[in-house]
N, C-alpha and C positions, 0 to 999 in steps of 0.2 A: 219215315218224317214227312211232313205234309208239305214243306217246299224248303228253299234255300236256307233261308232264315231260321228255320226249324231245327235243319241240321247244323248250324251252327251252336245251337243251344246244347244239342246231344255232345258237339265236340268239345266245348267248354266245361261240362259236366264231367265229361270222360277224363279230361286233361286235369282237372282239380281233384278228381277224387282217387284216381289211379293208383295213389301211393297211399291211402289211407284206408283200404278195404278192396272188397271185390267189386267191380263194376262191368255189367253187361250191359251193351246198347242194343236195341231193337230185340229185346230178349222175346224169347217163345212163351207165350202163357199156356201152360198146359191145359190142354182139352180145349182150348181154343184156336181160330185161325188168325189172331189178334197177335200184334207186336207190343210190349212195352218200351216207350223211349228209352228210358234207364231205370235198369234195376240196380240196387246197390246194397252190400251186406258190410258194416263196420269191422273194422280191425279194431278191437278194444286196446290193444298196445299202443295206437296211433291216435290217440285223442288230441296229443299236444298238437300233431299236424293238423288235424280238422279245425282246431281253433283260430289257426292262421287263414283260413279261408272264410272268414268272416260269416256272414248269413249261409252262405252254401254248405258251410261247416256245421253249422248248427242243425239244417236240413238232415245232415248225414250222420247225426248222433244215432239213430237207430235204422233198422233194415227198412228200405224205402224203394217205392217207384216213382220216379220224377217223369210226370208230361209236361212239354212245354209246348206253350202256343204263341206265335208271334203277333198274333191278332187278339181275337177275343171269340172264345170257344162258345158255341150254342150248348143248351141245354141237352140236346141229343149226344153232341161229343162229349160233354162232360158225364153223362149217364153211361156212355160206353167206357169211360176211363174208371169210374167207380166199379163197374161189371169186370173190367180187367183186374182191377184191384181186387176184388174179392176172390176171382179165379185164383190169383197168385197166392192169397191168404190161405186158401183151401188147400192149395198143392202144397204150401211150405208146411201147414199142419198135419198133413197127410204123411210127410216125411219125417218131421219130428214134431210130436206133440208138444214138446215143450219149447219150441222156438218162440222166440219174441214175436208177437203180431207185428206185421210189417205196416207202413205208413205210405199215405198215398200226397205226393204234394203235386198240386196242379197249379202251373207258371202262367198268368194271362198278362199280356201287355195290357188291354183294356178292362174295365170294369163289367163283368158278365152279371148284371143285375139278376136275371133270371136263374142264374147259376145258384148265386148266394143266397138268394130268396129259396130257391128249392131245396137248398142243402141246411136251410136254417143257419146259417154261418153267421159267428160273431168274431170282432175281433179277439185274435187271440193272446190272451194275457202273458205279459212278460216278452212279447215280439213287437217290433217296430212296427209302425203305420203300414196297412197293405196288407198283413196277413191276417187270414181268418180261418178260423176253424168250424169244420162241420160237426155233426153229431158225434159224440164219443164213440159210440156203439160201431160208427164205420171208420174212425181214426184217419180222418180225410181232411185234408186243409188246402186252401186256394190262397196264391199269393198274388196280388194286382201290383204287376212291375211297376205302373205308372204312380202310383200311391207310395211307394218306397222312399224312404227319406234317401237325398241325393248325397251319400257319404260313401266313404271308403268301403266301409263293412259290407254294402250291399252291392259294390261294384260288379263282381263276378256274377252273381244273379241279374242284374239288369242288362247284362251284355247278353243274354238270351231273349230280351225283348226284341220289338220292331219299333218302326218309326220314332218316333222324338224319343222313347226310352232308350233305345238303341245309339241314336246320335248322340246324345247326351252322355252315354256309358263309354262312347268310343273318345269324347271329348276328355274325360275324366281319367280315363286310359292313357292318354296321349300325355298327360301332365304327370303321372306315376315317375318315380325316380328310375334311372335304367335298370338297377337290381333290386326293383320290387318283386316280391314273389309273384303278384297277381299278374306280371308281364310275362315269367316263364310259363305261367298255365295258358294264358289266352293269346298270346302274339300268335301262336302257331295257327290255333282255328281261326284267327281274325284273317291273316294274311292267306290260309287255305281258301277262306269264304270270299274273299276279295279276287282271288285267283280263278276261283270256279265262274264269278260273275262275268269278270274280265274275257274268260276264255269264249264265251258265246256272246257277249254283249249283253248290258243292262235289259232287262224286260220290263222294267217300270221306271219311273221317276226316281222312287225310294233306293231301286239297288244303283241307280247313277250316281245318287248323292253318296250312297255308301262306298263307292270307289273312290270319289274325290276325297271324302272325309279321312278314308284311309292311307292315302298317298303319302303323308307323312310318317306312317308307321313303317311304309314300305322303305322309305329314304332312311328312318332311324335303323331300320334292321339292317340293311347295305352298310351303315357306316358301322353299325356296331361290329359287324362281320369283320369289316378292315381293321378296326381296331384291335380286334382279337387276334387277327391273324399277324399284325405288327407287333403287337405284346407278344406272341410266342416266339416270333421272328428273333424279335430282341435278345429274348432269354436265349433262345438257341445259339445265336453268333456269340453273347457272353462266355456262355459255358464254352463253346469250342475255342476259345482264345484263352479263359483265365479259371478255367473249373467250374465248380457249384456257384451258381450266384446264391449271394446270402438270403435266407428266408424273408427279412425285412424289405430286402429290394425286390425281390421275386412279387411279395404283395403289392409292393408300390407299383411295379410295372404292369401286373394283372389287372390293377385295379383303377388305371388311369383311363379316361373315358376321351383324352384330346389327343386326335390323331397326328396334328402337327408336333405337339411335344414328343409322343413316341418317335415319330420319322427323326427327330433330331437325337433322340437316344440310341436308335438304332445305327444311325450313321456314326455316332460316337463309340457305340461297341464295336464297331468294325475298325476303326480309325484312332481311337484315342487311346489312352492308358486306362488300367483299371482303376487307378485313382481319379481319373476324370469321369469316368462313367459313374462311379459312387459319387462323387462330388455333385455332378447333374442332377441325378435322381434326388439327391439328400435335398438340394436347392429346391427341386421342383414340388416335392412332396411333404417334406418335413421330417422324414423317416429318420430314425437314429442313424449315425454314421456306423458301418458294419465293415470291418476289414477281414 
Protein backbone atom coordinates (compact mmCIF):
# COMPACT_ATOMS: atom_id res chain seq x y z
CA UNK A 1 0.00 0.00 0.00
CA UNK A 2 1.13 3.53 -0.68
CA UNK A 3 0.51 5.10 2.77
CA UNK A 4 -1.48 4.68 5.96
CA UNK A 5 -4.67 6.02 4.39
CA UNK A 6 -4.44 3.40 1.65
CA UNK A 7 -3.90 0.71 4.31
CA UNK A 8 -7.24 1.74 5.79
CA UNK A 9 -8.82 1.11 2.39
CA UNK A 10 -7.43 -2.41 2.28
CA UNK A 11 -8.63 -3.18 5.79
CA UNK A 12 -12.18 -1.91 5.17
CA UNK A 13 -12.44 -3.94 1.97
CA UNK A 14 -11.15 -7.06 3.70
CA UNK A 15 -13.49 -6.71 6.69
CA UNK A 16 -16.47 -6.03 4.45
CA UNK A 17 -15.94 -8.78 1.91
CA UNK A 18 -14.35 -11.59 3.89
CA UNK A 19 -17.69 -13.24 4.77
CA UNK A 20 -18.98 -13.10 1.20
CA UNK A 21 -16.15 -14.70 -0.76
CA UNK A 22 -12.39 -15.13 -1.03
CA UNK A 23 -10.37 -12.02 -0.22
CA UNK A 24 -6.61 -11.69 -0.70
CA UNK A 25 -4.84 -8.45 0.20
CA UNK A 26 -1.47 -7.56 -1.30
CA UNK A 27 -2.08 -10.39 -3.74
CA UNK A 28 0.89 -11.50 -5.82
CA UNK A 29 0.45 -11.08 -9.55
CA UNK A 30 1.66 -14.13 -11.44
CA UNK A 31 4.77 -13.38 -13.48
CA UNK A 32 5.01 -9.86 -12.03
CA UNK A 33 6.88 -8.24 -9.16
CA UNK A 34 3.85 -6.12 -8.25
CA UNK A 35 1.06 -6.74 -5.76
CA UNK A 36 -2.66 -6.10 -6.16
CA UNK A 37 -4.19 -4.23 -3.22
CA UNK A 38 -7.23 -6.52 -2.98
CA UNK A 39 -8.22 -9.57 -5.01
CA UNK A 40 -11.76 -10.85 -4.50
CA UNK A 41 -13.73 -13.87 -5.72
CA UNK A 42 -17.44 -13.93 -4.77
CA UNK A 43 -19.22 -16.85 -3.17
CA UNK A 44 -22.43 -17.25 -5.26
CA UNK A 45 -24.32 -18.47 -2.18
CA UNK A 46 -23.74 -15.19 -0.34
CA UNK A 47 -25.35 -12.68 -2.67
CA UNK A 48 -27.75 -11.46 0.02
CA UNK A 49 -24.83 -10.65 2.33
CA UNK A 50 -23.18 -8.60 -0.40
CA UNK A 51 -26.38 -6.59 -0.87
CA UNK A 52 -26.07 -5.35 2.71
CA UNK A 53 -22.74 -3.75 1.83
CA UNK A 54 -24.24 -1.14 -0.48
CA UNK A 55 -21.93 0.03 -3.26
CA UNK A 56 -19.06 -2.12 -1.98
CA UNK A 57 -21.27 -5.17 -2.42
CA UNK A 58 -22.07 -4.19 -6.00
CA UNK A 59 -18.36 -4.03 -6.79
CA UNK A 60 -18.05 -7.55 -5.44
CA UNK A 61 -20.66 -9.15 -7.67
CA UNK A 62 -17.89 -10.49 -9.90
CA UNK A 63 -14.27 -11.55 -9.42
CA UNK A 64 -12.28 -8.34 -9.24
CA UNK A 65 -9.17 -6.44 -8.25
CA UNK A 66 -9.63 -3.31 -6.13
CA UNK A 67 -6.94 -0.63 -6.15
CA UNK A 68 -7.52 2.34 -3.82
CA UNK A 69 -5.91 5.78 -3.82
CA UNK A 70 -6.48 8.22 -0.96
CA UNK A 71 -5.35 10.98 -3.33
CA UNK A 72 -5.55 11.11 -7.14
CA UNK A 73 -3.59 8.59 -9.22
CA UNK A 74 -1.46 9.75 -12.10
CA UNK A 75 -1.77 8.34 -15.60
CA UNK A 76 1.35 6.27 -14.93
CA UNK A 77 -0.12 4.79 -11.75
CA UNK A 78 -3.37 3.97 -13.52
CA UNK A 79 -1.48 2.33 -16.37
CA UNK A 80 0.36 0.16 -13.84
CA UNK A 81 -3.00 -0.86 -12.37
CA UNK A 82 -4.31 -1.87 -15.77
CA UNK A 83 -1.14 -3.85 -16.46
CA UNK A 84 -1.55 -5.75 -13.18
CA UNK A 85 -5.21 -6.32 -13.98
CA UNK A 86 -4.38 -7.81 -17.38
CA UNK A 87 -1.72 -10.04 -15.79
CA UNK A 88 -4.26 -11.29 -13.25
CA UNK A 89 -6.72 -11.90 -16.08
CA UNK A 90 -4.15 -13.90 -18.09
CA UNK A 91 -3.20 -15.99 -15.07
CA UNK A 92 -6.83 -16.70 -14.24
CA UNK A 93 -7.59 -17.75 -17.82
CA UNK A 94 -4.51 -19.99 -17.91
CA UNK A 95 -5.73 -21.84 -14.81
CA UNK A 96 -9.35 -22.08 -15.95
CA UNK A 97 -10.40 -21.04 -19.43
CA UNK A 98 -14.06 -21.11 -18.37
CA UNK A 99 -13.51 -18.75 -15.44
CA UNK A 100 -15.35 -15.44 -15.50
CA UNK A 101 -13.20 -12.54 -16.69
CA UNK A 102 -12.22 -10.37 -13.68
CA UNK A 103 -12.96 -6.68 -13.27
CA UNK A 104 -10.67 -3.86 -12.14
CA UNK A 105 -12.02 -1.18 -9.81
CA UNK A 106 -9.80 1.85 -9.25
CA UNK A 107 -10.89 4.09 -6.37
CA UNK A 108 -9.68 7.68 -6.45
CA UNK A 109 -10.45 10.42 -3.93
CA UNK A 110 -9.94 13.17 -6.51
CA UNK A 111 -10.97 13.35 -10.15
CA UNK A 112 -8.07 12.08 -12.33
CA UNK A 113 -8.94 13.83 -15.57
CA UNK A 114 -5.97 12.40 -17.46
CA UNK A 115 -6.88 8.86 -16.43
CA UNK A 116 -10.58 9.25 -17.29
CA UNK A 117 -9.68 10.70 -20.66
CA UNK A 118 -6.96 8.16 -21.36
CA UNK A 119 -9.33 5.28 -20.68
CA UNK A 120 -12.15 6.93 -22.65
CA UNK A 121 -14.28 6.53 -19.53
CA UNK A 122 -17.98 7.41 -19.39
CA UNK A 123 -20.62 7.40 -16.66
CA UNK A 124 -21.50 3.80 -15.88
CA UNK A 125 -25.17 3.20 -16.64
CA UNK A 126 -27.28 2.18 -13.65
CA UNK A 127 -24.62 3.22 -11.12
CA UNK A 128 -24.44 6.32 -8.90
CA UNK A 129 -22.67 9.52 -9.89
CA UNK A 130 -18.90 9.18 -9.69
CA UNK A 131 -18.67 5.70 -11.25
CA UNK A 132 -17.00 5.65 -14.67
CA UNK A 133 -16.50 2.66 -16.96
CA UNK A 134 -13.62 2.26 -19.37
CA UNK A 135 -13.62 0.27 -22.63
CA UNK A 136 -15.56 -2.98 -22.32
CA UNK A 137 -12.59 -4.87 -23.69
CA UNK A 138 -10.55 -3.94 -20.59
CA UNK A 139 -13.27 -4.55 -17.96
CA UNK A 140 -12.01 -1.57 -16.00
CA UNK A 141 -13.84 1.13 -14.07
CA UNK A 142 -12.86 4.11 -11.94
CA UNK A 143 -14.81 5.50 -8.97
CA UNK A 144 -14.24 9.15 -8.08
CA UNK A 145 -15.02 9.06 -4.36
CA UNK A 146 -15.49 12.83 -4.08
CA UNK A 147 -18.34 12.62 -6.62
CA UNK A 148 -20.29 9.82 -4.95
CA UNK A 149 -23.60 10.81 -3.36
CA UNK A 150 -23.25 11.27 0.39
CA UNK A 151 -25.62 8.50 1.44
CA UNK A 152 -25.45 5.36 3.51
CA UNK A 153 -25.15 3.00 0.54
CA UNK A 154 -21.80 4.58 -0.42
CA UNK A 155 -20.40 4.92 3.11
CA UNK A 156 -18.05 1.92 3.15
CA UNK A 157 -16.56 2.98 -0.17
CA UNK A 158 -16.15 6.61 0.92
CA UNK A 159 -14.26 5.46 4.03
CA UNK A 160 -11.38 4.38 1.79
CA UNK A 161 -10.85 7.94 0.57
CA UNK A 162 -8.79 10.77 1.94
CA UNK A 163 -9.19 14.44 2.78
CA UNK A 164 -12.73 15.83 2.82
CA UNK A 165 -14.17 12.54 1.59
CA UNK A 166 -12.82 10.62 4.57
CA UNK A 167 -13.76 13.35 7.06
CA UNK A 168 -17.37 13.37 5.85
CA UNK A 169 -17.50 9.58 5.81
CA UNK A 170 -16.31 9.45 9.42
CA UNK A 171 -18.98 12.01 10.37
CA UNK A 172 -21.64 9.83 8.72
CA UNK A 173 -20.20 6.71 10.37
CA UNK A 174 -20.42 8.30 13.83
CA UNK A 175 -24.16 8.92 13.30
CA UNK A 176 -24.94 5.29 12.51
CA UNK A 177 -26.96 3.23 14.99
CA UNK A 178 -24.71 1.22 17.29
CA UNK A 179 -26.01 -2.02 15.78
CA UNK A 180 -25.48 -0.93 12.15
CA UNK A 181 -23.65 -3.60 10.09
CA UNK A 182 -21.28 -0.93 8.76
CA UNK A 183 -20.01 -0.43 12.31
CA UNK A 184 -19.12 -4.10 12.65
CA UNK A 185 -17.16 -3.86 9.40
CA UNK A 186 -15.36 -0.54 9.65
CA UNK A 187 -14.94 0.26 13.35
CA UNK A 188 -11.97 -2.08 13.77
CA UNK A 189 -10.08 -0.73 10.74
CA UNK A 190 -10.78 2.87 11.78
CA UNK A 191 -9.55 2.32 15.33
CA UNK A 192 -6.43 0.46 14.12
CA UNK A 193 -5.80 3.27 11.65
CA UNK A 194 -6.11 5.85 14.42
CA UNK A 195 -3.84 3.84 16.71
CA UNK A 196 -1.16 3.55 14.01
CA UNK A 197 -1.17 7.33 13.57
CA UNK A 198 -1.21 8.05 17.31
CA UNK A 199 1.63 5.59 17.99
CA UNK A 200 4.22 7.63 16.11
CA UNK A 201 2.38 10.94 16.09
CA UNK A 202 0.50 12.58 13.19
CA UNK A 203 2.83 13.28 10.28
CA UNK A 204 0.50 15.69 8.49
CA UNK A 205 -2.32 18.10 9.42
CA UNK A 206 -4.72 15.64 7.76
CA UNK A 207 -3.59 12.81 10.06
CA UNK A 208 -3.89 15.11 13.09
CA UNK A 209 -7.46 15.91 12.08
CA UNK A 210 -8.29 12.22 11.72
CA UNK A 211 -7.04 11.56 15.26
CA UNK A 212 -9.34 14.30 16.55
CA UNK A 213 -12.42 13.31 14.54
CA UNK A 214 -12.16 9.67 15.56
CA UNK A 215 -11.87 10.38 19.30
CA UNK A 216 -15.63 10.03 19.67
CA UNK A 217 -15.42 6.57 18.05
CA UNK A 218 -12.86 5.54 20.66
CA UNK A 219 -15.14 6.75 23.45
CA UNK A 220 -18.12 4.94 21.90
CA UNK A 221 -16.08 1.76 21.60
CA UNK A 222 -15.03 1.91 25.26
CA UNK A 223 -18.58 2.65 26.38
CA UNK A 224 -19.94 -0.16 24.23
CA UNK A 225 -17.43 -2.58 25.76
CA UNK A 226 -18.48 -1.56 29.25
CA UNK A 227 -22.15 -1.95 28.34
CA UNK A 228 -21.67 -5.39 26.82
CA UNK A 229 -19.63 -6.50 29.83
CA UNK A 230 -22.29 -5.30 32.26
CA UNK A 231 -25.01 -7.05 30.26
CA UNK A 232 -23.11 -10.36 30.40
CA UNK A 233 -22.45 -9.91 34.12
CA UNK A 234 -26.12 -9.21 34.81
CA UNK A 235 -27.24 -12.33 32.97
CA UNK A 236 -24.59 -14.46 34.70
CA UNK A 237 -25.58 -13.19 38.15
CA UNK A 238 -29.29 -13.68 37.47
CA UNK A 239 -28.78 -17.25 36.28
CA UNK A 240 -26.56 -18.08 39.25
CA UNK A 241 -29.41 -17.14 41.56
CA UNK A 242 -32.57 -17.99 39.63
CA UNK A 243 -31.65 -20.36 36.79
CA UNK A 244 -31.88 -19.71 33.03
CA UNK A 245 -33.06 -16.21 32.13
CA UNK A 246 -36.18 -16.21 29.91
CA UNK A 247 -35.24 -15.50 26.27
CA UNK A 248 -37.26 -12.27 26.06
CA UNK A 249 -35.53 -10.85 29.12
CA UNK A 250 -32.09 -11.99 27.91
CA UNK A 251 -32.67 -10.23 24.58
CA UNK A 252 -33.76 -7.09 26.43
CA UNK A 253 -30.64 -7.07 28.61
CA UNK A 254 -28.32 -7.75 25.66
CA UNK A 255 -30.01 -5.07 23.57
CA UNK A 256 -29.96 -2.21 26.07
CA UNK A 257 -27.35 0.49 25.41
CA UNK A 258 -27.76 2.54 28.59
CA UNK A 259 -25.02 1.70 31.09
CA UNK A 260 -26.68 3.26 34.19
CA UNK A 261 -29.82 1.19 33.54
CA UNK A 262 -27.75 -1.98 33.25
CA UNK A 263 -25.94 -1.16 36.47
CA UNK A 264 -29.31 -0.89 38.27
CA UNK A 265 -30.44 -4.22 36.82
CA UNK A 266 -27.14 -5.83 37.81
CA UNK A 267 -27.53 -4.64 41.41
CA UNK A 268 -31.11 -5.88 41.47
CA UNK A 269 -30.06 -9.26 40.03
CA UNK A 270 -27.73 -9.64 42.99
CA UNK A 271 -29.97 -8.30 45.77
CA UNK A 272 -33.60 -8.45 44.63
CA UNK A 273 -36.11 -11.15 44.01
CA UNK A 274 -36.74 -12.82 40.68
CA UNK A 275 -40.02 -10.95 40.37
CA UNK A 276 -38.36 -7.60 41.05
CA UNK A 277 -35.79 -8.23 38.34
CA UNK A 278 -38.50 -9.21 35.86
CA UNK A 279 -40.60 -6.16 36.75
CA UNK A 280 -37.65 -3.77 36.37
CA UNK A 281 -36.62 -5.13 32.95
CA UNK A 282 -40.21 -5.23 31.74
CA UNK A 283 -40.82 -1.64 32.84
CA UNK A 284 -37.57 -0.48 31.30
CA UNK A 285 -37.94 -2.12 27.91
CA UNK A 286 -41.57 -3.01 27.42
CA UNK A 287 -40.87 -6.69 26.86
CA UNK A 288 -43.64 -9.11 27.77
CA UNK A 289 -43.63 -10.40 31.31
CA UNK A 290 -42.15 -13.90 31.47
CA UNK A 291 -42.14 -16.15 34.48
